[in-house]
Residue, then its C-alpha position, 0 to 999 in steps of 0.5 A: m491544476t487538475l490531474r491529467t487523465l487518459d483523455s488528455l493524451g488524445s488518440l492513442e492508436g498506433k502510439r507506443v505508450i509506456v505504462r509505469c505500473d507498480l507490479n512489486v509483487p511477493l515471490r516465493d521460489g519464482v512464483i507470485t504469492d499475491d497477484g493483487r497489484v497485477r490485477a489492479s493494473l488491468p483496467t488501464l492496460n485493457a483501456l490502452i489495448n482497446a484504444g489500439a496503443r502499443v503498450i510497454v509495461c515497466s515496473h520495479l520489483g524488490r530492491p536489487d541495488g541497481a544491478p540485474d538479479p535473477q530473483y527480482s526478474l519481472e518475467p513471472v509477472a509478464q507470464r501472469l499478466s499474459e494469463l490475466l489479459g488473455k493474450p500473449v505478453a512479450f518480455a524484454r530481458d533488459t530495460v533500455g537495451e537491445s532486447a527492449h528496443d527489439a521487443v518494442e519494434s515488434l509490437e503491433d497495435g494492441g500488443v503488450v511487452v513487459i520490460e525488465n525490472l527498472r531497478f536493474n538500472p542504477g539510474e532509476t533510484a539515483k539520488d542525483d538528478v542528472t543520473r535519473q534524467a539520463f535514464a529517463a531519457q533512455l526510457a523515453e526513446l521507447g515511447d511516444a507517451l507515458v501513463s503513470d499508474g503505479f500509485g505505490v511509487v508516486h511518493r518517490k522521485q524516481a526516473s520512471v515516475y518523475e523525470l520521464a513524465e516531464l519528457l513525454p506527454s503524460s497522464a495518470g492511469l485509471l488506478i491512480a485516478a481511482e486511488l485519488d478519488v478514494l483518498d480525497r473522500l477520506t480527507e475532504t468529504p468523509e461521510r460520518p461517523y468516520a473511524v480510522v483503524l491503525g495497526g502495524s508494528k510502530v507508532s512512528d510509522k503512523l505519526g503523520v497520519i494521526s496528526h493529520l486525521l485527528p481533526r477529521v475523524d470521530r474515532i481512532l482504533v489502535g491495535g497491532g504492535m503500536l498499541f503497547t506504546f499507547l498502553k505504556a503512555q497511560g502507565h500500564p506495563v507491557a512486559a516484553s511487547l514491542l515498545e517505542e520509548d521515544q514516542l511516549d510523550t508524542v502519544r500522550g500529546y495525541l491522547a490529550e489532543a483527541e480528548q480536547r477535540g472530542v475524538e474517541i481513541v479506542l484502545p484494547t481492553d484485552v491482549v493475546v500474550a505469548a511466551s515467545f515470538s513464534a507460531d506455536a508459542a504458548h499464549e493466553i489472554a490478559a487484560a490490557d492494563s495487566i499484561e504482566a499478570t500471565a504465566f509468562g510474567a515480564s517476558g510475555i509478548g503481546l501478539d494480537i488484540g484479544p477477543e473482547t477488543a476485537a468484538r468492540f472494534a468490529e462494533v465500532i467499524r460496523s456502525s461507521k459510514t467511513v472506515f480507513w484501515n491500515g496495519p494488521m491487529g497482530v501477527f496475522e502470519f501466525p494462525a494463532f495470532a490472526a483472529g484480531t485481524k480477521t475480525v476487523a477485516q470481516a467487520l469492514t466487509e459489513v460497513d454500510g458506506l465506504s470501507v478502505v483497506g490500506g495497502g501493504d500488510s493490510a492488503a496482504a492480510v485480507r487476502q491471506l485470510g481468505f477475503d476477496d478484494d470485492q468484499f471491500g469498498h477499496i483496497s489501496t495498492g499504495g501503502g507508503a504513498s497512501l499514508e503520505f497522502l493522508e499525512g497531507k504531504k505533496l507527492p512528486g509523482l502526482e504533482v508532475l501529472g498536474w495534481a495540486 
């Protein structure tokens, strides 16, 4: 089976089309601090507007635990969407109630409304199939068709992602199609040399990705908090740095498998070690195999890859034809420990081939550090979903759209 695309829905003029986006943007005091996911939804929304559809945008935001919570309202998102589309966007103050129905009834061809946060209704994320189906049936009353375009949630069996797609004629939007094209190239047809850069805090979050990609890649570069579990697995002390003791044997197994397959695991040779986990902590550079040999001794905390490592990572990245990066190299939120992440990001912009920035913290990092989205081959909108795809898992939100 192949993924159903917009063309499969036929003429959409005058039809009410529900678009399940992923508009789960970061907010601070009601202000969007990164509108990347909103901008990523624009191609599909503009295509529907131009087709004369009556567009009903729905999404979740945060984790409001199944009840209305003003801090998670989608109203700021609706306002930003209006600015980006260059046209009025209505806002309904509920999901399937009177406000939503009235707003949909008022839509004209090419009009857009955003309904309130789906997770204000407990049926959206209910573990019980019947409860999710009941909420999906209420959502279905608002539309004639569904376009699923929230790649960040396709790994979840939620009412608006799965059950609603069974109730209405449904297809993937342009964002999901683009994400799948890139992920397929990463797993099935990568141009070589192929390098994967993994960071973030925990090895356990990346185990499936490492296992699935080991037979497919040429090099794996390891940074972030997870690097210390690799160093410890090789017998090096890591002071008070983040460590997953229960993953040491698993990591040793991956190191052995990589050697057997001829895959190079590129580990840091130097680390930025700090006195404490804080933005203004005293810090110094230490060799990766002697992290405790700093002024901080056994209490030192590794918070970034060192400059020698960053330069080596950048060299490997620039010499590759395909690069996938997921997870920052250090605590990039603190300027003193952002250099490794910034160097890796800069190198990705210089790849003569396909460079892919994984979603979540990686996408947030490149924007916070001053890079533009179009400097990279692709910035994924789905951190967890991308990782599960790269692990080889089946994703229910894709299967229901015909992807197999």
